[in-house]
Biopython code that builds the backbone (N, CA, C, O; Angstrom):
import numpy as np
from Bio.PDB.StructureBuilder import StructureBuilder

atoms = [
    (1, "UNK", "N", (156.369, 61.596, 170.508)),
    (1, "UNK", "CA", (156.908, 60.255, 170.367)),
    (1, "UNK", "C", (157.396, 60.106, 168.927)),
    (1, "UNK", "O", (156.612, 60.259, 167.991)),
    (2, "UNK", "N", (158.664, 59.814, 168.746)),
    (2, "UNK", "CA", (159.232, 59.705, 167.393)),
    (2, "UNK", "C", (158.683, 58.518, 166.600)),
    (2, "UNK", "O", (158.466, 57.431, 167.135)),
    (3, "UNK", "N", (158.468, 58.765, 165.314)),
    (3, "UNK", "CA", (158.042, 57.706, 164.401)),
    (3, "UNK", "C", (159.257, 56.932, 163.919)),
    (3, "UNK", "O", (160.275, 57.516, 163.548)),
    (4, "UNK", "N", (159.138, 55.611, 163.927)),
    (4, "UNK", "CA", (160.189, 54.750, 163.396)),
    (4, "UNK", "C", (159.907, 54.346, 161.960)),
    (4, "UNK", "O", (160.821, 54.214, 161.146)),
    (5, "UNK", "N", (158.617, 54.149, 161.657)),
    (5, "UNK", "CA", (158.239, 53.676, 160.323)),
    (5, "UNK", "C", (156.763, 53.942, 160.099)),
    (5, "UNK", "O", (156.006, 54.193, 161.037)),
    (6, "UNK", "N", (156.373, 53.881, 158.836)),
    (6, "UNK", "CA", (154.970, 54.054, 158.473)),
    (6, "UNK", "C", (154.707, 53.256, 157.205)),
    (6, "UNK", "O", (155.462, 53.356, 156.238)),
    (7, "UNK", "N", (153.630, 52.459, 157.206)),
    (7, "UNK", "CA", (153.276, 51.649, 156.041)),
    (7, "UNK", "C", (151.807, 51.276, 156.114)),
    (7, "UNK", "O", (151.283, 50.976, 157.187)),
    (8, "UNK", "N", (151.151, 51.295, 154.967)),
    (8, "UNK", "CA", (149.736, 50.911, 154.838)),
    (8, "UNK", "C", (148.840, 51.575, 155.885)),
    (8, "UNK", "O", (147.899, 50.956, 156.379)),
    (9, "UNK", "N", (149.127, 52.814, 156.218)),
    (9, "UNK", "CA", (148.331, 53.544, 157.197)),
    (9, "UNK", "C", (148.681, 53.236, 158.646)),
    (9, "UNK", "O", (148.067, 53.785, 159.561)),
    (10, "UNK", "N", (149.653, 52.372, 158.860)),
    (10, "UNK", "CA", (150.100, 52.001, 160.204)),
    (10, "UNK", "C", (151.310, 52.865, 160.555)),
    (10, "UNK", "O", (152.222, 53.023, 159.744)),
    (11, "UNK", "N", (151.314, 53.417, 161.756)),
    (11, "UNK", "CA", (152.433, 54.230, 162.223)),
    (11, "UNK", "C", (153.082, 53.510, 163.403)),
    (11, "UNK", "O", (152.407, 53.114, 164.353)),
    (12, "UNK", "N", (154.396, 53.348, 163.326)),
    (12, "UNK", "CA", (155.169, 52.693, 164.384)),
    (12, "UNK", "C", (155.952, 53.772, 165.118)),
    (12, "UNK", "O", (156.657, 54.566, 164.495)),
    (13, "UNK", "N", (155.829, 53.803, 166.449)),
    (13, "UNK", "CA", (156.480, 54.829, 167.257)),
    (13, "UNK", "C", (157.170, 54.193, 168.467)),
    (13, "UNK", "O", (156.893, 53.055, 168.848)),
    (14, "UNK", "N", (158.079, 54.977, 169.052)),
    (14, "UNK", "CA", (158.751, 54.548, 170.270)),
    (14, "UNK", "C", (159.015, 55.789, 171.125)),
    (14, "UNK", "O", (159.488, 56.810, 170.627)),
    (15, "UNK", "N", (158.703, 55.685, 172.411)),
    (15, "UNK", "CA", (158.954, 56.786, 173.340)),
    (15, "UNK", "C", (160.417, 56.814, 173.754)),
    (15, "UNK", "O", (161.077, 55.777, 173.822)),
    (16, "UNK", "N", (160.911, 58.014, 174.030)),
    (16, "UNK", "CA", (162.242, 58.155, 174.616)),
    (16, "UNK", "C", (162.186, 57.748, 176.079)),
    (16, "UNK", "O", (161.241, 58.079, 176.796)),
    (17, "UNK", "N", (163.226, 57.016, 176.516)),
    (17, "UNK", "CA", (163.404, 56.642, 177.916)),
    (17, "UNK", "C", (162.135, 56.017, 178.513)),
    (17, "UNK", "O", (161.762, 56.336, 179.641)),
    (18, "UNK", "N", (161.477, 55.135, 177.767)),
    (18, "UNK", "CA", (160.241, 54.482, 178.185)),
    (18, "UNK", "C", (160.553, 53.344, 179.154)),
    (18, "UNK", "O", (161.702, 52.929, 179.305)),
    (19, "UNK", "N", (159.506, 52.853, 179.803)),
    (19, "UNK", "CA", (159.623, 51.760, 180.776)),
    (19, "UNK", "C", (159.889, 50.424, 180.081)),
    (19, "UNK", "O", (159.611, 50.262, 178.893)),
    (20, "UNK", "N", (160.431, 49.473, 180.844)),
    (20, "UNK", "CA", (160.601, 48.107, 180.346)),
    (20, "UNK", "C", (159.270, 47.376, 180.401)),
    (20, "UNK", "O", (158.395, 47.789, 181.162)),
    (21, "UNK", "N", (159.072, 46.314, 179.637)),
    (21, "UNK", "CA", (160.019, 45.696, 178.717)),
    (21, "UNK", "C", (160.179, 46.545, 177.446)),
    (21, "UNK", "O", (159.332, 47.386, 177.147)),
    (22, "UNK", "N", (161.268, 46.318, 176.706)),
    (22, "UNK", "CA", (161.454, 47.027, 175.440)),
    (22, "UNK", "C", (160.239, 46.798, 174.528)),
    (22, "UNK", "O", (159.804, 45.662, 174.341)),
    (23, "UNK", "N", (159.703, 47.872, 173.971)),
    (23, "UNK", "CA", (158.483, 47.739, 173.170)),
    (23, "UNK", "C", (158.345, 48.903, 172.195)),
    (23, "UNK", "O", (159.054, 49.905, 172.285)),
    (24, "UNK", "N", (157.414, 48.740, 171.264)),
    (24, "UNK", "CA", (157.047, 49.824, 170.360)),
    (24, "UNK", "C", (155.540, 49.951, 170.327)),
    (24, "UNK", "O", (154.817, 49.049, 170.751)),
    (25, "UNK", "N", (155.076, 51.072, 169.820)),
    (25, "UNK", "CA", (153.650, 51.370, 169.721)),
    (25, "UNK", "C", (153.267, 51.370, 168.247)),
    (25, "UNK", "O", (153.968, 51.952, 167.420)),
    (26, "UNK", "N", (152.168, 50.724, 167.923)),
    (26, "UNK", "CA", (151.630, 50.721, 166.562)),
    (26, "UNK", "C", (150.255, 51.379, 166.607)),
    (26, "UNK", "O", (149.449, 51.087, 167.490)),
    (27, "UNK", "N", (149.993, 52.265, 165.658)),
    (27, "UNK", "CA", (148.709, 52.960, 165.578)),
    (27, "UNK", "C", (148.125, 52.772, 164.194)),
    (27, "UNK", "O", (148.831, 52.817, 163.187)),
    (28, "UNK", "N", (146.806, 52.558, 164.168)),
    (28, "UNK", "CA", (146.116, 52.389, 162.887)),
    (28, "UNK", "C", (144.647, 52.702, 163.084)),
    (28, "UNK", "O", (143.983, 52.082, 163.915)),
    (29, "UNK", "N", (144.136, 53.653, 162.330)),
    (29, "UNK", "CA", (142.703, 53.950, 162.307)),
    (29, "UNK", "C", (142.061, 54.115, 163.667)),
    (29, "UNK", "O", (140.959, 53.613, 163.887)),
    (30, "UNK", "N", (142.713, 54.802, 164.582)),
    (30, "UNK", "CA", (142.142, 55.024, 165.904)),
    (30, "UNK", "C", (142.435, 53.906, 166.897)),
    (30, "UNK", "O", (142.086, 54.023, 168.072)),
    (31, "UNK", "N", (143.060, 52.838, 166.453)),
    (31, "UNK", "CA", (143.456, 51.734, 167.330)),
    (31, "UNK", "C", (144.922, 51.889, 167.697)),
    (31, "UNK", "O", (145.699, 52.492, 166.957)),
    (32, "UNK", "N", (145.295, 51.335, 168.852)),
    (32, "UNK", "CA", (146.686, 51.343, 169.281)),
    (32, "UNK", "C", (147.041, 49.979, 169.851)),
    (32, "UNK", "O", (146.207, 49.303, 170.454)),
    (33, "UNK", "N", (148.298, 49.587, 169.648)),
    (33, "UNK", "CA", (148.782, 48.310, 170.147)),
    (33, "UNK", "C", (150.231, 48.503, 170.594)),
    (33, "UNK", "O", (150.973, 49.278, 169.992)),
    (34, "UNK", "N", (150.624, 47.801, 171.643)),
    (34, "UNK", "CA", (151.994, 47.848, 172.150)),
    (34, "UNK", "C", (152.580, 46.446, 172.005)),
    (34, "UNK", "O", (151.961, 45.461, 172.407)),
    (35, "UNK", "N", (153.791, 46.366, 171.418)),
    (35, "UNK", "CA", (154.412, 45.072, 171.116)),
    (35, "UNK", "C", (155.799, 45.002, 171.737)),
    (35, "UNK", "O", (156.606, 45.917, 171.573)),
    (36, "UNK", "N", (156.073, 43.915, 172.449)),
    (36, "UNK", "CA", (157.389, 43.649, 173.036)),
    (36, "UNK", "C", (158.378, 43.407, 171.900)),
    (36, "UNK", "O", (158.105, 42.602, 171.010)),
    (37, "UNK", "N", (159.534, 44.095, 171.916)),
    (37, "UNK", "CA", (160.497, 43.950, 170.822)),
    (37, "UNK", "C", (161.304, 42.666, 170.910)),
    (37, "UNK", "O", (161.910, 42.252, 169.922)),
    (38, "UNK", "N", (161.324, 42.025, 172.078)),
    (38, "UNK", "CA", (162.093, 40.792, 172.253)),
    (38, "UNK", "C", (161.270, 39.578, 171.852)),
    (38, "UNK", "O", (161.728, 38.738, 171.078)),
    (39, "UNK", "N", (160.050, 39.488, 172.381)),
    (39, "UNK", "CA", (159.206, 38.309, 172.132)),
    (39, "UNK", "C", (158.209, 38.519, 170.996)),
    (39, "UNK", "O", (157.645, 37.555, 170.479)),
    (40, "UNK", "N", (157.991, 39.766, 170.611)),
    (40, "UNK", "CA", (156.964, 40.170, 169.638)),
    (40, "UNK", "C", (155.555, 39.820, 170.107)),
    (40, "UNK", "O", (154.646, 39.638, 169.298)),
    (41, "UNK", "N", (155.388, 39.728, 171.423)),
    (41, "UNK", "CA", (154.062, 39.509, 172.008)),
    (41, "UNK", "C", (153.352, 40.855, 172.137)),
    (41, "UNK", "O", (153.980, 41.873, 172.425)),
    (42, "UNK", "N", (152.048, 40.847, 171.923)),
    (42, "UNK", "CA", (151.239, 42.047, 172.148)),
    (42, "UNK", "C", (151.087, 42.191, 173.657)),
    (42, "UNK", "O", (150.599, 41.284, 174.332)),
    (43, "UNK", "N", (151.510, 43.343, 174.181)),
    (43, "UNK", "CA", (151.447, 43.553, 175.624)),
    (43, "UNK", "C", (150.435, 44.630, 176.010)),
    (43, "UNK", "O", (150.299, 44.971, 177.185)),
    (44, "UNK", "N", (149.732, 45.158, 175.022)),
    (44, "UNK", "CA", (148.695, 46.132, 175.310)),
    (44, "UNK", "C", (147.948, 46.533, 174.059)),
    (44, "UNK", "O", (148.517, 46.585, 172.969)),
    (45, "UNK", "N", (146.665, 46.816, 174.225)),
    (45, "UNK", "CA", (145.837, 47.286, 173.121)),
    (45, "UNK", "C", (145.630, 46.242, 172.042)),
    (45, "UNK", "O", (145.927, 45.059, 172.211)),
    (46, "UNK", "N", (145.102, 46.733, 170.915)),
    (46, "UNK", "CA", (144.892, 45.845, 169.780)),
    (46, "UNK", "C", (144.659, 46.665, 168.520)),
    (46, "UNK", "O", (144.243, 47.822, 168.574)),
    (47, "UNK", "N", (144.939, 46.035, 167.386)),
    (47, "UNK", "CA", (144.639, 46.578, 166.066)),
    (47, "UNK", "C", (143.709, 45.593, 165.377)),
    (47, "UNK", "O", (143.577, 44.456, 165.830)),
    (48, "UNK", "N", (143.064, 46.002, 164.295)),
    (48, "UNK", "CA", (142.297, 45.036, 163.517)),
    (48, "UNK", "C", (143.214, 43.888, 163.069)),
    (48, "UNK", "O", (144.420, 44.083, 162.926)),
    (49, "UNK", "N", (142.652, 42.699, 162.850)),
    (49, "UNK", "CA", (143.475, 41.522, 162.541)),
    (49, "UNK", "C", (144.463, 41.705, 161.390)),
    (49, "UNK", "O", (145.620, 41.305, 161.521)),
    (50, "UNK", "N", (144.053, 42.286, 160.285)),
    (50, "UNK", "CA", (144.972, 42.440, 159.147)),
    (50, "UNK", "C", (146.107, 43.405, 159.486)),
    (50, "UNK", "O", (147.254, 43.159, 159.113)),
    (51, "UNK", "N", (145.808, 44.481, 160.176)),
    (51, "UNK", "CA", (146.851, 45.433, 160.584)),
    (51, "UNK", "C", (147.809, 44.764, 161.569)),
    (51, "UNK", "O", (149.019, 44.980, 161.496)),
    (52, "UNK", "N", (147.287, 43.965, 162.477)),
    (52, "UNK", "CA", (148.142, 43.231, 163.419)),
    (52, "UNK", "C", (149.085, 42.312, 162.669)),
    (52, "UNK", "O", (150.273, 42.243, 162.981)),
    (53, "UNK", "N", (148.556, 41.603, 161.677)),
    (53, "UNK", "CA", (149.385, 40.693, 160.877)),
    (53, "UNK", "C", (150.515, 41.464, 160.186)),
    (53, "UNK", "O", (151.656, 41.002, 160.173)),
    (54, "UNK", "N", (150.213, 42.621, 159.617)),
    (54, "UNK", "CA", (151.231, 43.417, 158.942)),
    (54, "UNK", "C", (152.291, 43.923, 159.922)),
    (54, "UNK", "O", (153.482, 43.918, 159.610)),
    (55, "UNK", "N", (151.857, 44.358, 161.103)),
    (55, "UNK", "CA", (152.810, 44.829, 162.115)),
    (55, "UNK", "C", (153.737, 43.698, 162.530)),
    (55, "UNK", "O", (154.946, 43.898, 162.653)),
    (56, "UNK", "N", (153.181, 42.514, 162.746)),
    (56, "UNK", "CA", (154.004, 41.377, 163.179)),
    (56, "UNK", "C", (154.981, 40.945, 162.082)),
    (56, "UNK", "O", (156.121, 40.581, 162.371)),
    (57, "UNK", "N", (154.541, 40.986, 160.844)),
    (57, "UNK", "CA", (155.435, 40.665, 159.728)),
    (57, "UNK", "C", (156.587, 41.666, 159.683)),
    (57, "UNK", "O", (157.750, 41.281, 159.561)),
    (58, "UNK", "N", (156.253, 42.949, 159.781)),
    (58, "UNK", "CA", (157.270, 44.001, 159.763)),
    (58, "UNK", "C", (158.226, 43.846, 160.940)),
    (58, "UNK", "O", (159.443, 43.917, 160.769)),
    (59, "UNK", "N", (157.676, 43.635, 162.133)),
    (59, "UNK", "CA", (158.507, 43.538, 163.336)),
    (59, "UNK", "C", (159.456, 42.344, 163.278)),
    (59, "UNK", "O", (160.601, 42.439, 163.719)),
    (60, "UNK", "N", (158.986, 41.225, 162.737)),
    (60, "UNK", "CA", (159.862, 40.048, 162.656)),
    (60, "UNK", "C", (161.013, 40.290, 161.684)),
    (60, "UNK", "O", (162.108, 39.760, 161.873)),
    (61, "UNK", "N", (160.770, 41.083, 160.650)),
    (61, "UNK", "CA", (161.824, 41.423, 159.688)),
    (61, "UNK", "C", (162.812, 42.453, 160.253)),
    (61, "UNK", "O", (163.943, 42.553, 159.776)),
    (62, "UNK", "N", (162.393, 43.206, 161.255)),
    (62, "UNK", "CA", (163.203, 44.314, 161.762)),
    (62, "UNK", "C", (163.451, 44.217, 163.267)),
    (62, "UNK", "O", (163.607, 45.237, 163.938)),
    (63, "UNK", "N", (163.487, 43.010, 163.788)),
    (63, "UNK", "CA", (163.627, 42.849, 165.228)),
    (63, "UNK", "C", (164.931, 43.451, 165.755)),
    (63, "UNK", "O", (164.929, 44.095, 166.804)),
    (64, "UNK", "N", (166.032, 43.252, 165.052)),
    (64, "UNK", "CA", (167.301, 43.843, 165.511)),
    (64, "UNK", "C", (167.259, 45.370, 165.406)),
    (64, "UNK", "O", (167.779, 46.065, 166.278)),
    (65, "UNK", "N", (166.648, 45.889, 164.351)),
    (65, "UNK", "CA", (166.494, 47.345, 164.222)),
    (65, "UNK", "C", (165.690, 47.912, 165.395)),
    (65, "UNK", "O", (165.997, 48.989, 165.905)),
    (66, "UNK", "N", (164.660, 47.175, 165.816)),
    (66, "UNK", "CA", (163.841, 47.620, 166.944)),
    (66, "UNK", "C", (164.633, 47.599, 168.246)),
    (66, "UNK", "O", (164.496, 48.499, 169.075)),
    (67, "UNK", "N", (165.455, 46.579, 168.425)),
    (67, "UNK", "CA", (166.298, 46.526, 169.618)),
    (67, "UNK", "C", (167.282, 47.697, 169.629)),
    (67, "UNK", "O", (167.517, 48.312, 170.669)),
    (68, "UNK", "N", (167.852, 47.995, 168.467)),
    (68, "UNK", "CA", (168.769, 49.132, 168.352)),
    (68, "UNK", "C", (168.043, 50.440, 168.655)),
    (68, "UNK", "O", (168.576, 51.297, 169.360)),
    (69, "UNK", "N", (166.842, 50.596, 168.131)),
    (69, "UNK", "CA", (166.060, 51.814, 168.362)),
    (69, "UNK", "C", (165.729, 51.959, 169.848)),
    (69, "UNK", "O", (165.760, 53.065, 170.388)),
    (70, "UNK", "N", (165.411, 50.838, 170.509)),
    (70, "UNK", "CA", (165.118, 50.891, 171.941)),
    (70, "UNK", "C", (166.330, 51.437, 172.696)),
    (70, "UNK", "O", (166.191, 52.291, 173.571)),
    (71, "UNK", "N", (167.509, 50.941, 172.353)),
    (71, "UNK", "CA", (168.722, 51.401, 173.025)),
    (71, "UNK", "C", (168.970, 52.883, 172.744)),
    (71, "UNK", "O", (169.362, 53.628, 173.643)),
    (72, "UNK", "N", (168.746, 53.312, 171.507)),
    (72, "UNK", "CA", (168.885, 54.731, 171.173)),
    (72, "UNK", "C", (167.914, 55.571, 172.010)),
    (72, "UNK", "O", (168.288, 56.613, 172.547)),
    (73, "UNK", "N", (166.670, 55.106, 172.112)),
    (73, "UNK", "CA", (165.660, 55.839, 172.877)),
    (73, "UNK", "C", (166.034, 55.905, 174.352)),
    (73, "UNK", "O", (165.868, 56.947, 174.985)),
    (74, "UNK", "N", (166.532, 54.814, 174.901)),
    (74, "UNK", "CA", (166.952, 54.790, 176.307)),
    (74, "UNK", "C", (168.100, 55.769, 176.552)),
    (74, "UNK", "O", (168.213, 56.351, 177.631)),
    (75, "UNK", "N", (168.950, 55.942, 175.538)),
    (75, "UNK", "CA", (170.089, 56.860, 175.647)),
    (75, "UNK", "C", (169.741, 58.280, 175.196)),
    (75, "UNK", "O", (170.610, 59.149, 175.128)),
    (76, "UNK", "N", (168.457, 58.506, 174.889)),
    (76, "UNK", "CA", (167.967, 59.810, 174.441)),
    (76, "UNK", "C", (168.667, 60.290, 173.178)),
    (76, "UNK", "O", (168.888, 61.488, 172.998)),
    (77, "UNK", "N", (169.015, 59.343, 172.302)),
    (77, "UNK", "CA", (169.649, 59.642, 171.022)),
    (77, "UNK", "C", (168.588, 59.699, 169.926)),
    (77, "UNK", "O", (167.513, 59.122, 170.090)),
    (78, "UNK", "N", (168.862, 60.378, 168.814)),
    (78, "UNK", "CA", (167.925, 60.372, 167.685)),
    (78, "UNK", "C", (167.700, 58.933, 167.199)),
    (78, "UNK", "O", (168.636, 58.135, 167.135)),
    (79, "UNK", "N", (166.458, 58.621, 166.862)),
    (79, "UNK", "CA", (166.123, 57.272, 166.421)),
    (79, "UNK", "C", (166.259, 57.154, 164.910)),
    (79, "UNK", "O", (165.815, 58.025, 164.162)),
    (80, "UNK", "N", (166.875, 56.076, 164.480)),
    (80, "UNK", "CA", (166.988, 55.791, 163.045)),
    (80, "UNK", "C", (165.640, 55.349, 162.506)),
    (80, "UNK", "O", (164.903, 54.632, 163.183)),
    (81, "UNK", "N", (165.315, 55.767, 161.302)),
    (81, "UNK", "CA", (164.105, 55.295, 160.634)),
    (81, "UNK", "C", (164.299, 53.831, 160.235)),
    (81, "UNK", "O", (165.410, 53.411, 159.909)),
    (82, "UNK", "N", (163.222, 53.070, 160.265)),
    (82, "UNK", "CA", (163.241, 51.665, 159.893)),
    (82, "UNK", "C", (162.405, 51.526, 158.625)),
    (82, "UNK", "O", (161.304, 52.070, 158.536)),
    (83, "UNK", "N", (162.937, 50.792, 157.642)),
    (83, "UNK", "CA", (162.237, 50.623, 156.369)),
    (83, "UNK", "C", (160.833, 50.065, 156.563)),
    (83, "UNK", "O", (160.628, 49.187, 157.401)),
    (84, "UNK", "N", (159.870, 50.561, 155.803)),
    (84, "UNK", "CA", (158.503, 50.026, 155.870)),
    (84, "UNK", "C", (158.387, 48.720, 155.116)),
    (84, "UNK", "O", (159.322, 48.293, 154.439)),
    (85, "UNK", "N", (157.228, 48.089, 155.238)),
    (85, "UNK", "CA", (156.936, 46.947, 154.365)),
    (85, "UNK", "C", (156.820, 47.449, 152.938)),
    (85, "UNK", "O", (156.394, 48.582, 152.712)),
    (86, "UNK", "N", (157.190, 46.626, 151.980)),
    (86, "UNK", "CA", (157.095, 47.072, 150.573)),
    (86, "UNK", "C", (155.643, 47.195, 150.123)),
    (86, "UNK", "O", (155.381, 47.556, 148.975)),
]
sb = StructureBuilder()
sb.init_structure("model")
sb.init_model(0)
sb.init_chain("A")
sb.init_seg("    ")
for serial, (resi, resn, name, xyz) in enumerate(atoms, 1):
    if name == "N":
        sb.init_residue(resn, " ", resi, " ")
    sb.init_atom(name, np.array(xyz, "f"), 0.0, 1.0, " ", f" {name:<3s}", serial, name[0])
structure = sb.get_structure()
C-alpha cells in the first residue's frame, strides 16, 4: 500500500483500486484508522486522541489532494506524495 505522507510518527496510506467510499488509512503506534476523504468521518478503527486530531487537521488541509490521490489509485497510477504537517 503506497504511502501518501508521514508526520509525527503517523503514516498515511492508500490502497490501489480500493473499495468505496473514497478513504485513506492512517497508522500510528500499532493503531490503524480509516477516514472517508469526502466527509472526513472515521469509518473504521481508531488512533489515540492526539494522533486523530493531527490526522484530521492534515486531512482538512489536503482534502483535494486526497481526492486526487483516490482517483490516481483507482486508475492504478503512481500516487503523488502529499506534504506533511509542519
